[in-house]
Steps between C-alpha positions, in 0.01 A plus 500: 500500500625845411579735793506877452729729703453864596828694504354820646293550817192608304370478143179583311428313179199608293401340170214377284495166319272241346750214546687420821871462423629339821495130593395387847741679734563640846700793638744604768279800583143607581268601220167683494318447170224740396271402213416834337295349217438168334416153621645153516623241746777541756661167589647540847646225719296216351182713508329676209315830540303684236615861490345819365544874521545612860645177638817523708734216594776493761781247451783412733848381408413130483167530314502373143266613227415559137209653305267386222373817336151486348459872426770764447627573851670803650719405797679710759754313712650656809802299604700543819734302718506448877730798579257734318210371712694602812517859367120503491481450877753765607351749742232274643671190625194330643177512301624560144774238535246244624261581214774479236643177644156340512417608146832388352537171684149358510357260240253751352579392146324169560170688487565680172464873450540722806245740350195399301304760307131417472222664311 
């Protein structure tokens, strides 16, 4: 399985495509994936989730995934590593650190999109 590396603390990757170019892979970093438009299927850790505009996925370093695109999709990936997540909690060592640690290290991806747009 391919493994992608992040050589900077933080990266934003925004693109539109009708064909996913990456094989099943995982990362050494955290990734927040925003679906800005389009629809398809996100294959994540032996689960498959239909996605559509407004869905948001959070992946940790050991999660593995790929996409099947059904309709032209616009993605925005925010990628960051563990040291960057520590910067987010500077100034409030208790509550924000606990929230960030819980969000980044809990198995939320097993339930699909963090945000579902209805209506």
